[in-house]
C-alpha atoms as a printed R data frame, in Angstrom:
    type eleno elety resid chain resno       x       y       z
1   ATOM     1    CA   MET     A     1 -49.420 -82.224 165.415
2   ATOM     2    CA   LYS     A     2 -47.615 -83.343 168.545
3   ATOM     3    CA   GLY     A     3 -49.438 -84.302 171.738
4   ATOM     4    CA   HIS     A     4 -48.596 -81.112 173.612
5   ATOM     5    CA   ALA     A     5 -49.681 -78.834 170.761
6   ATOM     6    CA   LEU     A     6 -52.932 -80.771 170.406
7   ATOM     7    CA   ALA     A     7 -53.664 -80.594 174.143
8   ATOM     8    CA   ALA     A     8 -52.764 -76.889 174.169
9   ATOM     9    CA   SER     A     9 -55.261 -76.093 171.414
10  ATOM    10    CA   VAL     A    10 -58.064 -78.041 173.104
11  ATOM    11    CA   TYR     A    11 -57.443 -76.605 176.564
12  ATOM    12    CA   ALA     A    12 -56.944 -73.069 175.242
13  ATOM    13    CA   ARG     A    13 -60.364 -73.291 173.640
14  ATOM    14    CA   SER     A    14 -61.776 -74.786 176.834
15  ATOM    15    CA   LEU     A    15 -60.357 -71.901 178.870
16  ATOM    16    CA   ARG     A    16 -61.776 -69.304 176.459
17  ATOM    17    CA   LEU     A    17 -65.241 -70.866 176.498
18  ATOM    18    CA   GLY     A    18 -65.054 -71.355 180.274
19  ATOM    19    CA   GLY     A    19 -64.093 -67.737 180.776
20  ATOM    20    CA   LEU     A    20 -67.087 -66.580 178.752
21  ATOM    21    CA   VAL     A    21 -69.441 -68.898 180.648
22  ATOM    22    CA   ALA     A    22 -68.073 -67.778 184.027
23  ATOM    23    CA   LEU     A    23 -68.367 -64.125 183.014
24  ATOM    24    CA   ALA     A    24 -71.979 -64.605 181.939
25  ATOM    25    CA   ILE     A    25 -72.831 -66.440 185.173
26  ATOM    26    CA   ALA     A    26 -71.085 -63.766 187.234
27  ATOM    27    CA   LEU     A    27 -72.999 -60.966 185.494
28  ATOM    28    CA   VAL     A    28 -76.426 -62.623 185.565
29  ATOM    29    CA   GLY     A    29 -75.861 -63.944 189.102
30  ATOM    30    CA   SER     A    30 -74.764 -60.517 190.311
31  ATOM    31    CA   VAL     A    31 -77.875 -58.850 188.964
32  ATOM    32    CA   ILE     A    32 -80.176 -61.519 190.420
33  ATOM    33    CA   GLY     A    33 -78.209 -61.564 193.691
34  ATOM    34    CA   TYR     A    34 -78.475 -57.784 193.997
35  ATOM    35    CA   LEU     A    35 -82.214 -57.864 193.363
36  ATOM    36    CA   VAL     A    36 -82.752 -60.649 195.932
37  ATOM    37    CA   THR     A    37 -80.287 -59.922 198.748
38  ATOM    38    CA   GLY     A    38 -78.479 -56.703 197.852
39  ATOM    39    CA   LEU     A    39 -74.702 -56.313 197.826
40  ATOM    40    CA   PRO     A    40 -73.985 -59.636 199.628
41  ATOM    41    CA   GLY     A    41 -75.754 -61.376 196.732
42  ATOM    42    CA   VAL     A    42 -73.443 -59.652 194.238
43  ATOM    43    CA   PHE     A    43 -70.376 -60.774 196.180
44  ATOM    44    CA   GLY     A    44 -71.776 -64.298 196.492
45  ATOM    45    CA   ALA     A    45 -72.358 -64.597 192.752
46  ATOM    46    CA   LEU     A    46 -68.932 -63.171 191.906
47  ATOM    47    CA   MET     A    47 -67.154 -65.479 194.377
48  ATOM    48    CA   GLY     A    48 -69.091 -68.552 193.222
49  ATOM    49    CA   ALA     A    49 -68.375 -67.982 189.536
50  ATOM    50    CA   GLY     A    50 -64.803 -66.894 190.232
51  ATOM    51    CA   LEU     A    51 -63.887 -69.936 192.316
52  ATOM    52    CA   ALA     A    52 -65.376 -72.281 189.735
53  ATOM    53    CA   LEU     A    53 -63.336 -70.583 187.000
54  ATOM    54    CA   VAL     A    54 -60.130 -70.754 189.052
55  ATOM    55    CA   PHE     A    55 -60.609 -74.457 189.724
56  ATOM    56    CA   MET     A    56 -61.334 -75.201 186.064
57  ATOM    57    CA   GLY     A    57 -58.299 -73.169 185.068
58  ATOM    58    CA   LEU     A    58 -56.069 -75.053 187.494
59  ATOM    59    CA   THR     A    59 -57.165 -78.326 185.940
60  ATOM    60    CA   ALA     A    60 -56.402 -77.150 182.416
61  ATOM    61    CA   VAL     A    61 -53.058 -75.635 183.396
62  ATOM    62    CA   SER     A    62 -52.003 -78.764 185.302
63  ATOM    63    CA   ILE     A    63 -52.757 -80.954 182.291
64  ATOM    64    CA   LEU     A    64 -50.860 -78.614 179.962
65  ATOM    65    CA   VAL     A    65 -47.849 -78.455 182.294
66  ATOM    66    CA   GLY     A    66 -47.945 -82.206 182.846
67  ATOM    67    CA   LYS     A    67 -48.120 -82.839 179.106
68  ATOM    68    CA   ARG     A    68 -45.160 -80.534 178.502
69  ATOM    69    CA   VAL     A    69 -43.068 -82.147 181.244
70  ATOM    70    CA   ALA     A    70 -43.916 -85.711 180.239
71  ATOM    71    CA   SER     A    71 -43.494 -84.974 176.504
72  ATOM    72    CA   ASP     A    72 -45.140 -87.724 174.452
73  ATOM    73    CA   ALA     A    73 -44.823 -90.616 176.898
74  ATOM    74    CA   SER     A    74 -48.170 -92.317 177.444
75  ATOM    75    CA   PHE     A    75 -47.838 -93.303 181.083
76  ATOM    76    CA   ASP     A    76 -45.215 -90.947 182.472
77  ATOM    77    CA   PRO     A    77 -45.599 -90.728 186.269
78  ATOM    78    CA   ARG     A    78 -44.593 -87.063 186.177
79  ATOM    79    CA   PHE     A    79 -47.784 -86.235 184.259
80  ATOM    80    CA   PHE     A    80 -49.986 -88.011 186.776
81  ATOM    81    CA   GLY     A    81 -48.022 -86.487 189.676
82  ATOM    82    CA   ILE     A    82 -48.580 -82.968 188.369
83  ATOM    83    CA   VAL     A    83 -52.298 -83.510 187.719
84  ATOM    84    CA   LEU     A    84 -52.811 -85.233 191.086
85  ATOM    85    CA   GLY     A    85 -50.829 -82.489 192.829
86  ATOM    86    CA   ALA     A    86 -53.078 -79.856 191.265
87  ATOM    87    CA   TRP     A    87 -56.122 -81.833 192.388
88  ATOM    88    CA   VAL     A    88 -54.823 -81.926 195.980
89  ATOM    89    CA   LEU     A    89 -54.073 -78.189 195.772
90  ATOM    90    CA   LYS     A    90 -57.634 -77.526 194.586
91  ATOM    91    CA   LEU     A    91 -59.007 -79.620 197.441
92  ATOM    92    CA   ILE     A    92 -56.969 -77.673 200.014
93  ATOM    93    CA   VAL     A    93 -57.935 -74.310 198.490
94  ATOM    94    CA   PHE     A    94 -61.606 -75.345 198.434
95  ATOM    95    CA   VAL     A    95 -61.592 -76.404 202.105
96  ATOM    96    CA   VAL     A    96 -59.775 -73.224 203.189
97  ATOM    97    CA   ALA     A    97 -62.132 -71.042 201.106
98  ATOM    98    CA   ALA     A    98 -65.215 -72.830 202.457
99  ATOM    99    CA   ILE     A    99 -64.064 -72.393 206.064
100 ATOM   100    CA   TRP     A   100 -63.110 -68.770 205.519
101 ATOM   101    CA   LEU     A   101 -66.270 -67.838 203.590
102 ATOM   102    CA   ARG     A   102 -68.623 -69.630 205.986
103 ATOM   103    CA   GLY     A   103 -68.717 -66.850 208.551
104 ATOM   104    CA   GLN     A   104 -68.466 -63.805 206.287
105 ATOM   105    CA   THR     A   105 -71.289 -61.296 206.631
106 ATOM   106    CA   TRP     A   106 -70.525 -59.577 203.318
107 ATOM   107    CA   LEU     A   107 -71.389 -62.735 201.360
108 ATOM   108    CA   ASP     A   108 -74.790 -64.336 200.843
109 ATOM   109    CA   PRO     A   109 -74.203 -68.104 201.165
110 ATOM   110    CA   ALA     A   110 -77.274 -69.111 199.146
111 ATOM   111    CA   THR     A   111 -76.296 -66.924 196.188
112 ATOM   112    CA   PHE     A   112 -72.727 -68.199 196.449
113 ATOM   113    CA   ALA     A   113 -73.855 -71.838 196.427
114 ATOM   114    CA   ILE     A   114 -76.264 -71.383 193.522
115 ATOM   115    CA   ALA     A   115 -73.719 -69.442 191.457
116 ATOM   116    CA   ALA     A   116 -70.988 -71.992 192.169
117 ATOM   117    CA   ILE     A   117 -73.183 -74.952 191.219
118 ATOM   118    CA   VAL     A   118 -74.445 -73.269 188.041
119 ATOM   119    CA   ALA     A   119 -70.879 -72.235 187.162
120 ATOM   120    CA   VAL     A   120 -69.519 -75.755 187.650
121 ATOM   121    CA   VAL     A   121 -72.227 -77.233 185.428
122 ATOM   122    CA   GLY     A   122 -71.739 -74.467 182.853
123 ATOM   123    CA   LEU     A   123 -67.969 -74.955 182.833
124 ATOM   124    CA   LEU     A   124 -68.396 -78.704 182.390
125 ATOM   125    CA   VAL     A   125 -70.638 -78.036 179.395
126 ATOM   126    CA   ALA     A   126 -68.013 -75.608 178.030
127 ATOM   127    CA   ASP     A   127 -65.352 -78.314 178.422
128 ATOM   128    CA   VAL     A   128 -67.484 -80.846 176.568
129 ATOM   129    CA   VAL     A   129 -68.209 -78.364 173.773
130 ATOM   130    CA   ALA     A   130 -64.500 -77.495 173.492
131 ATOM   131    CA   PHE     A   131 -63.462 -81.150 173.376
132 ATOM   132    CA   GLN     A   132 -66.181 -82.146 170.917
133 ATOM   133    CA   THR     A   133 -65.786 -79.255 168.481
134 ATOM   134    CA   THR     A   134 -62.006 -78.865 168.353
135 ATOM   135    CA   ARG     A   135 -60.627 -80.401 165.181
136 ATOM   136    CA   THR     A   136 -58.089 -83.066 165.999
137 ATOM   137    CA   PRO     A   137 -56.191 -85.205 163.524
138 ATOM   138    CA   TYR     A   138 -56.612 -88.963 163.697
139 ATOM   139    CA   VAL     A   139 -53.253 -89.690 162.101
140 ATOM   140    CA   ASP     A   140 -50.033 -87.768 161.771
141 ATOM   141    CA   VAL     A   141 -48.628 -88.311 158.300
142 ATOM   142    CA   ALA     A   142 -46.472 -86.224 156.011
143 ATOM   143    CA   LEU     A   143 -48.426 -84.921 153.043
144 ATOM   144    CA   PRO     A   144 -46.877 -84.499 149.604
145 ATOM   145    CA   GLY     A   145 -44.689 -81.427 149.600
146 ATOM   146    CA   GLU     A   146 -44.159 -81.411 153.374
147 ATOM   147    CA   PRO     A   147 -40.828 -82.407 154.879
148 ATOM   148    CA   ALA     A   148 -40.959 -85.951 156.212
149 ATOM   149    CA   ASP     A   149 -40.544 -86.471 159.948
150 ATOM   150    CA   SER     A   150 -37.101 -87.851 160.802
151 ATOM   151    CA   GLN     A   151 -38.663 -90.596 162.926
152 ATOM   152    CA   GLU     A   152 -40.652 -92.075 160.062
153 ATOM   153    CA   LYS     A   153 -39.059 -94.565 157.702
154 ATOM   154    CA   GLN     A   154 -38.393 -93.232 154.245
155 ATOM   155    CA   PRO     A   155 -39.433 -95.394 151.271
156 ATOM   156    CA   PRO     A   156 -36.491 -96.862 149.374
157 ATOM   157    CA   ILE     A   157 -35.395 -94.934 146.312
158 ATOM   158    CA   SER     A   158 -35.568 -97.140 143.201
C-alpha cells in the first residue's frame, strides 16, 4: 500500500468518526442549550460543533492533498507548505469567526464555548481512535501469486 493510499484510509476513517462525534455533540449540545438558554443556546451548540468539525476536516484534507502532491518523498517542502498554509487559513478563519460571533445576539457565547471545547476534545479522541485502530502494514512486500513491484529487485533465475 502506497503512502497516499494509507494516509487516505486513515484520514477517511478519522473524518467519519469525527463527523459522528460532531453530530452527537451538536445534537446533545442543542438540546441542553435550548433547555438552558433557548434558541441562542441551540445556535451556540451548532456553531461550536460545526466550527470544530470544519477545522478538523481542513487538517485532514490538507494532509491528504499534501501527501498527493508530494507523492512518496519524505521531506518534500510542498507537503509542509500545504499543511502550514491550511494551518494559517484555519487561524485566519478562527480569528474572523471569533470577532464576528462576539457581538451576535442570536448566539449564546457560553454554550458556543462549551460545545466548541467539548467538540475539539471529542474530535481529538476520534483522531486517536482512528489512528490506533486502522490496520496499517509494517512492510510492503509481494506475496506469492502477486505481481512483483517493478522497483524491487527480482531474484536471479537459476
